[in-house]
N, C-alpha and C positions, 0 to 999 in steps of 0.2 A: 640415510635418506628414507624417510617413511613412505608408505604407499601413496599418500595424498601428494607429496612432493614429486614422487616419480610420475604419477599421473599427469600433474600439471606440467612437468618438464617435458614429458612426451607430447602432450597437446601443444606446448610451445614450439617444439621442434617441427611438428607437422604443420601447425598453423602458419608459422613465420617461414619456414623452409619452402613451402610450396607457393607462397603468395606471389613471388616474382614471375612464376610461370603462367599465371592465370591471364588469359586474354578473352575478354567477353564484351559484347555490346549490350548486355543486359544491365539494367540498373538494379543492383542488389545492395540493400542496406546490410551493414555488418555491425552487430552489436555484441557486446560482452556483458554478461550478468555475473553477479558475484555468488549466487547460491543456486542450488538445484530447485527445479520447479516440481511441486507436489503432484501435478497432473492437470488436466484441462477441463475439470468440472467446475462451472461457475459457482456453484453453492459452497464449494471449499476454498475459493480464491480469497483468502483472508490475509494475504501478505502481498507486497508489491511485486515480487518476483512472479508469482503465479498469476496475479490479476492482470499484469502487463501482457502475459503470454495469452491468457484467456481472451483479452480484448482485441487480439489480432484476428481471431476467428469469430467471436460472438459479439453481439451488440444488444443495446437496451433501447427503451423508449426515448431517453434523453441523453445528452452529452453536453460538456462544457464547450462554449464557443472557443475555437482554437486561438483566435487573435484578439480576444477582448479581456481587459482587466478593469475593474474587479471581475472575478470569475462570474460568468453568466450562463445559465442553463438555456439550451436551445433544443428543438426537436431533432431526433435522430430517426428512429423507426416510427415515431409518431408523426403525423401530417403537421401538427401544430401543437403549441402549448395547450394544456387541457383546459376545458371549461370547468370552473370551479363554482359550486353553489355558494349562495350568500352566507350560509352558516359555515362554510369552509370544511364541510364534511364529505361532499361528493365531487369526485374528479372524473370527468369524462374525456377519454382519448379517442381520437380517430386514428387508425393504424394506416400507414402507407400501403398502397395497393402495388402489386407486381413485384414485391420483394420475395427472392427465392432463397431457400436453404441450399447449401452446397450439395452437389451430387453425392449420393450414398446408396450403398446396397440396402439400406433400411427402407428406402422409398421404392414405390413400384417403378420398375424399369431402370432403377438406379438414378433417376432424374429428380433433382431437388424440387419439392413442391412449393407452393406459394405460402408465405407467412399469413397466418390469420390471428384474430384477437384471442382465440381459445388457446393458442400456443403460450401466451403470456399467463393465462389462468393456470395452465398446467405447470409452467415453469415456476411460478410463485407458490403453488401447492407443493411442488417438489421441494423448494427451499424450506417449507414449513413441515415437511414429512418427518414425523417423530422417529421413524425407523432409521432415517438417513442422517439425522443430526447435522443438518447443514450449518456451516459456521457463520452464515449471515442471517440466521433466524432473527437476531436482535433488531434487524431494520424493520421487521414486520410485527414483532412481538407486541401484542396489545393494541395494535393500531388499526387493524381491518376488521369490520364487523363479522362475527362468526368464525373468524379463522382460528383463533386460540381454542374455541370449543371444538372445531374440527380436528385440531392437532391433539387436544386432550383425549377426545374420543378414540382416536386410532392408536394412541399410545398404549391402550388397554386391549385392542383387538389385534389378531394376528396379521391381518391384511389391510392395507390402506386403500380406501375407495376414492380414486381421483375423480370419478364422475359425480360424486355427491356435490350438489350446488352449495356454495358458500354465499350468503347474502351480500357481503361487502366485496366480492370479487367475481364479476361476471362478464361474459362476452354476450352483449345484447344482439349483435349480428356478427357477420364474419369480420368486420373491420371496426367495430366499436367496442371499446373496453371501458368498463365502469368500476371505479373503486368507491366504497362507502366506508368512511373512517368511524372509528368508535368515538373520537374526540379530535378537536383540531391539533394538527401536527405540522408545524411550519417547515420541518426539514423533510417532509415526505417526498417531495420532488427530488431532492438531493439523492434520497435512497434509490430512486429508479434510475439514476445515472451510474450507480455502482455495479461492478461486475457481478455480484451476488444475484442481481435482478435481470441478468441478461437472458435472452430467450433461447430455449432449446426445443428440439422437436421430440415429441413423445415416442414416435416410431424408432428413432435412434437409440433413445434410453433403453426402451424395451428390447431391442435387438441385441444390444451388447451387455446390458445388465451391469454387473460389477466392473466390467472392462470399459464402460462408457467414458471414464476419465481419460482413456487412451485413444478414443475415437471421436475427436472434436468435429462436429458438424453444425455450423452456425449459419448466419446470413452475412458475415463480415467480409471485409475487403481482401483477406488472405485465407488460403486453404492449407490445412495441415492433415493429410490423409490418416496419419497415425502418429501418435505421440509415443516416443520411446525415451525412457529415462537414461539418456546418454548426455555427453557433453556438447552436443550439437543438435539444434532444432532448425529445420529448413522449411520456410513457407514459400508458397507461390501465389502470385496475383490471382484473385478470383475472376475468371473471364465473364462471369455472369452477375458481377456486382452491379447493383442498381445504379441509377444516375444520381451521383452525389459529387458536389463540386467544391473546389477550394474556395474558401470565403473571399467575398469581395469587400466586406466591411472589416475594419480593424481599429483597435485603439491607436491614438496618435504615435505612441512610442514604437509600436510594431510597423506602422506605415512609414515612419521616418527611417526605420532600420531596413527597409527594402523587403519586408516580408510579404508584400502583396504581388510580388512578380508573377506568381502562378495563379492570381486571382481568376476564378471562372473555369479553370481546368478541371477535367473529370479525375476523380479519385479512384484508386490510389495512383500515385505518381510514379511508383517504381514497380519493378517486375517481380520482386521477391525479398525475403529477409533471411538472413543467417544469424542465429543467435548462438553464441558460444558460451557455455558455462565455464568460467575460469575463476575459481575460488580465490587463488592467491593473487596479490596485488601486482607483483612484479611481472608475471607473464602477461597480465592485462596491459600493463604499462608498455612493455616492449611491443606487444602487438599493435597498440596504438601508434607508437613511434614508427613502426613499419607500414602503417596505412592499412592494417587488417581490421581495425576497429574505427568506426567513424567518429565517435565521440567517447569521452571518458570523464568520470569524476576523478579529479586528481588524487592519486594515492598519497597517503600520509608521508611516506618516506621520500616521495618525489616532489613534494610541494616546493621546497626551496629551489630546486633546479628549474621549475616552471614559472614561479611567481616571485617577483621582486619584493623587497620589504615594503614598498609603498603600494603593494597589491596590483601591480601591472604585470602584463605578460613579459617573460624574459625575451631578450632580443633574438636569441637562437630559435625559439618556437615562433616568434612573429615573423621571422624571415622565411619560414615555411608555409606561411599563409594560414596558420592555426590561429584560432580566436579563443579568447577567454571570456567566460560569462559568469558573473557573480550574482547569485540570487538568494535571498533569505528563504529558508524552508519553513513551511508551517509543520513543524514537527517537535518532537521531544524525545531525548534519550533518558532512560532511567533504569535503576536497579530495583527489581520487584521482589516483594516477599510473598510467600504462599500464606495468605491469611487463614487458610484452613488449619494451620498448625498453631495450637494454643500459644506457643512461645512468641509468635509474631503478633499476637493481639496486644502485646505490651508496647505501648507507644513510646515509652522512655527508652526501651531498647532500640527501637527503629530510630529515634532521634539521635541517640548516642552513636549509632553506626553511620548516620548521616554526617555528624560533626567530625567523625574520624576520616571521612572521605575528602580528599583535597581536589575539589572539582576544578579549581583553576590550574593545578598541575595537570590534571587529566586533559583539560582543554588544550594546554600546550603540547603535551605528549601526543595526543591522538587526533587533534583537529588543528594543529598548527596555530593555536591561538585565535582561530577565526570564528569560533562559535560564541554564542551568547549564553551566560549562565542562566539556567532555569531556576527561578526563585519559586515559581508555582507551576501549575500544570498547563495553563493556557499560554500559547506562544504569542509573541508580538505579531501585530497585524490583524488580530481578531478581537472584536468586542468582548470584553470580559478579562482581558489582560490588563495588569496594573503596573505601568512602567516604573512607578516610584517604590514599589513594595520590595523590601529586602527580607529574606526569610531568616528568622533567628536560629534555625537549625541547619544552616548551610555555612560552609567555610570551615576550613581546617582548624579546629580548636580541641586539642586532645585533653586539656584539663577539663573543659566543660563536658567532653564526651565521657570521660572517665567518671565524673560526678554523676551524670545521668545514667551510666551503666551500673553504678553502685545503687542509685535510686531505683533502678529496675530490678534489683535483687541479685545482680551478678557482678560484684566487686572484682575488678581486674580480669573479668571474664570467668571467674570461678562458677562452676555450675552450668555453664553453657556447653552443648555438644559441639563437635566440629561440624560446621555447615557445609553443604555442597552448593557451589555456584555453577549454574549451567549457562553456556553461551554457544553461539555458532562456531563452526570449526575454521574460520578464516584466521589469518595471522593476527590482524589487528584486534579481532574479538578475543583471541587467546591473551594477547598482551593486556588488554583491558582487564580481563579476569585475573591475571597475575598481579596487576597493579592493585585491584580491589583486595586481593588476598593479603598483600603487604600492608595495605592501609589498615585493615581490620587487625592484623597482628600487633599493630602499635598499641592497641587497647586490650589485648589478650584474647581476641576472638579468632579462632582457628577456622580457616576456609579451605576447601578442596576445590579445585577448578576442573570441571568436566566439559569437554567440547562435544558438539553434536552437529551432524549435518542439519541443515535448516528444517526439512520436513520433520525429522525426529524431534527437534527442539520444540516445534509447534505442538507435536503430538503429546509430548511430556506435559506441556503447559495445559492443554485441553483436558488431559486426563488427571491433572492435579498431582502428577508424579514428579514433583520438583520442590525445592526449598527456596532458593534465591536464584534469580536469573537476570541477565542484562539484555536489554531489548530497546527498541525505539518504536515510536508511533508516528506515522505521517497522516496528515489530514485526509479523511474520506471526503469531506466537504468543508467549505470555508465558514464553520460556525463553532463557537466554543463548546456547544453541546456535544460535538464529536469527540472532544478531548474529556469532558467531564463524565461522559457515559462510560469511560474506562474504569471508572470507580463507583458506578451505580450498582448496588448489591444484586438486583435481579439479572443483571447482565453477565453474571459469572460464567466462567468456561462451561461449555464450549462457546459462550458469547465473548464479547470484547473484553470483559473484566477478568483478564487472565490471572490476576493476583487474588481474586476472590474477596476483595475488600468489601466490608459491609458496614455502613454507619446510617442508622435510622434518620438521624437529623439531615444528613446529606441527601439521602434518598427521597425525603419529603420535599425538600426544596428543589431538587433536580426535577421531580415530577411536576411541580408547579411551573418551573422555567421552561420545561420541554414543550408545553402546549401554548406558550405565549408568542405572539408575533414579535418581530424585531422592533424594539422600543427602548427608551432609556430605562424603564422599569425592569425589562428583561436583562439589560446589561448590568444593572445594579445587582440583580439576583445572581447572575453569572459571577460577578466579582465577590459576593458573599461565599458562593460555592468554592471558588478558587482559594479564597483565604482559609476556609474551614480545612480543606484538605492539605493546604500548605503547612498549616499548624500541626495537623495530625501526623504528617509524614507517612503516608501508606506506602510510599517508595522513597528511595534515595534519588532525588532529582539530579539529572545530568545537565544537558545543554539543549539549547535550540540551535541547530546547525545552520550554516550557510553552505550553498552548493557552489563549488568552484569547478566549472566544466570547461574542457578543452574540446573544441570542435574543428575538424578538418575543413578546409576551404571548399571542398566539393560537396559537402553536405549542406543542402539548402532547406530553408524554412524551419530550422530547429528553433523551438521556443521552449525555454525552461518552464516547467509547470509542476505544481504539487499534485496534479491530477493528470498523469501522463498516459493513462490507459487509452489506447486507440490513436496515439500520436503518430504511429508509423505511416498511416494512410496519407498524412499531409506532408511528409518529408520527400525530398527529391535528391537526385544525384546528377551532378554535372560531370559526364564522363570525360569530356576534353579537359576540363580543369583538373580532374582526378589524374589523368594520365600525365599532365604537366607537373602538377604538385608532387606526384609520387617520385619524380626524378630527384627531388631535394631531400627525400626521407632516407 
């Protein structure tokens, strides 16, 4: 038994063994996450695990309405949606008054001070700081007047001056923030709802320096005095959280589901959160069954025991009051090549490897046959997806794969080095890696699988210390541009283009589409971009997943979302129902 299994087994014994002894009148949300969190610094929150934790403590100007679909942006720390100039270049926000940062030794007397517009100016400068290399720089790159020049200037100087004024990013008074864009950018407001753009306090950053990622101090609904890289993160309700209320408006589907029962109640609705890092699926599953986890994505190996062949919940789980929620995800899984390596600039090699990969078998093995084959980059549910398109370089066709491999200059794999495939260190990720290895061996390509803790995998990708890797991308916002930008050349690591793919024709069309308002013309351009990269095969395309989530009866207001940062403040616990339901577990 290796160290990871021993750790998970020990955590399982502690977590499950102690659960029956707990007696509390506090409403505590209990979550399990599958990967370690890199830290609590918003500018490095480039994965779902980190961004969800960051969003418990920090906030941004905007957020998605919790109970509306299609996804709709609404004010959060902003008083209202911004005033936008006729030319689409100037955005003026009014900041809510009376919002307090959490208490911290960084503030005078240890008392959290009021949030002001200048805090957003500082936070976005910090995201743009060339010395810090914030992983969300791509959301601002080239978009704000004077910001790129500021960044370039201080990339050459030893110290960055945060007090230097930037024309396109100004606090005109204590509670008024003005952005001036270099060109129209329809996705700009989506960017401001992302954790990268969440507000931090300068005093806290300067007090803790390099340790800032371990001392989160935001304005959000929950407090975490110190972050430790352990298997358990415990948050408490922020006693000075501003007046913010559960929504009274809702889409009909949510109203009919009874999700407005807490309408008008002050947030957050619970007293705290316990987040447990459980990498392996079986300890997570057992903890859910014991009631120590409030909801769970059904692990691959337990799918058949929970879900019937007609995709209903099994009678055993239904008798315990557990609910099954099935929702399509705005995401894509893929196997990426490092395009910095000359060998992967060979399109026929990439196409051959794609044709050797049996994505249908992978769907059956790893997603219980519930996912949708990804024929191109943009997922269903977003303008730019082409439902009728079938990719000529997808589907298991070994003869065609071998022909393309020969055309690429490597008949039967001769002349190719053994490649390294990197993946996360979870069981399913390792299994996917070994499956990929066997598939490539069928056309003479050797692959060695290397597993990594999640933060280290991301670091390898950002530093270009990788050859082939398996990963997924979930939408940052509901627009095809968010998927296509993964292949835009200037977005290369440490930006979102982790593979380093570069195609001048694609880049030119992408730049044209990125400044267009939603229209049939923009959709047509998105479709052209989608087809271009589908044919070029910069990645081996995987699947668009569906989420199968089990939820205990006592967890109230749970809404599946592709943008779940900040969800915890809306959730509630029915303690009486929990006590009753726990007897059946």
